[in-house]
N, C-alpha and C positions, 0 to 999 in steps of 0.2 A: 384426406382430401381426394386422393386418387379414386377411391371407391365412389365418392359422391359425383365426381366428374364423369366417370364411366356410366353411372346410373342416368345422369342427365343426357348424355349422348345417346343412350339406348332409347330413352323416352322421346327425345326430340326427333322429328322427321326432317329430312333435308328440304331446303327451299332457298331460292335466290333472294327472296325478300324477307329474310328472317327478322329484320328490324321492326317490322310492324306486326309480326306474329301471324297466327292463323285467324281467319275471320271467326267471330263469335257464333255465327249462325251455322258454321260448318260442323256437321256430325261426321267426324273423321273415322276412318277404318283402323283396325288394329295392326294390320300388316304394314311394315315400314318401308317396303321396297315398291318400285313401280310395277313390276311384273305381277300380273294377276289382279290388280286393283282397279276399281271402277269408281268414277265420280258421277253421280246423278245430279244434274242441274234441273231443279224444278221451279215452277212459278208459285211463289207465295208460301207463307208459313203453314197454311192448312194442308197444301199438297206436301210440304216438307214433313209435316207431322206424320202423315200417312206413309210416306216413303221411308221415314226413319223406323216406323214400326215394322214394315215389311222387308227391310233389308237384311242382308247377312253382314253382321258387324265386323267380321274378320276381314273382309275384302271390299266392302261397298261403303262409300261415303256419300252423304247427301248435302247439297248446298241449295237452300231455298233463296231465290232472288225476289226482291220486292218490286213489283211493277215491271214496266217495260224498260229495258236498258237503252242507253243512248245509241242512236244510229251512228255507227263508226265508219260508214262508207268513206273511203279515201280514193280520189281519182289519181291514178298513176300519171306522173308527169314524164313525158318523153325526155330522155337524157340526150342533150346535145353537147357539143364540145365545151361550151362555157356555161352550161346550165347546172353543173354539179353543185354549186353553192345554193342555187334556187331549189333544187331537188331536196337537198339536205334540210333547208329551211322549211320546206313544205312538210317533210317527214316530222320535224320537231313540232310544228303547229298541229298536225294531226294527232301526234302522241299526246300533246298537252290537252287536246279536246277529249281524247279517250280517258285520260287520267282525271278529268274534271268530274267524272261520274263515279259516285261511291260504289255502285253495283259493279262497274267494270273493274275498279280497283280490288273489290272483294273477290271477284272471279280470278283475277290475275294472281292475287295472294294465295288463293286456294290451290291454284295450279302449280305454284312454286316457281314461276318463271320470272325473268327479269325483262320488263318491257323496254328498258333503256338500251339494251344491247341491240345492235343492228341485226344480228343473226342469233336466235335463241338456241340454247343447247338443250336438246331433248333429254339429256341425262338428268337435268334439273326437274323435269316434269314429275310430279308426285303420283300420277295415276296413269295406268296403261290405257284405260278407256275413259273417254269423256262422253257421257250419254245425256243428250238433251231430252227431257221428258216434260212436255207441256200438255195442257188440256186440248181436247179435240174440238175447240171452238175458234172463233175468229181471233180473239185476243191471244190464244195459245199459238195459233199459226203466225201471228205477227211477232210474238216474242221469239219463236223458233227462227223466223227469218232474220230478226235482229241479232240473235246469237250466232247464226251462221255467217252473217255479214261481219261480225266481230272476228270470228275465226278465219275469215277469208282475207283479212288485212295482213300485211307484213308486220311483224315477223311471225305472227301466229298461224299463218297459212301452212307452215311446216307441219302443224298438228293434223290438218286435213290430208296433206300430201302423204304423210307417213301412217295414215289409217288409225288415228287416235280418236277422231270425233264420230259419234254415232247419234242416230235419232231413234227414240223409242216410239213405236207406232201402236 
């Protein structure tokens, strides 16, 4: 039993949302640590197929997203003396809005982060670089803006602040 348990631990990659597992569309990389790995977020299965063929399997993963993701823009409420309860309620509503989108949940699962925590732990991040790779058309620009809006919200803004989010041009 010990050998089987160790084999499972070696195969499984770390992640905060293990209960739902990895998204089926994710073509994961072979390296199990964050350092040196890259996640390419592409628009659609056709771009995903091309990216999967051209990637380096050892350190590059590809996640195709279907269509435009939900606009997750959240207006920050100024915190006053007695508004702490209202601010927390606003955060819970915005989190519920984010989690209502299948594509957002897929993205969070692929990153291995826990959206419920107020402050995400970057040690749980599964990839060192998150690269947004969209088409050079109007729809691609819109999807890129929506993804950047998602990453600009708390708690995911730590990814931008720590230099994990990139755009492929």
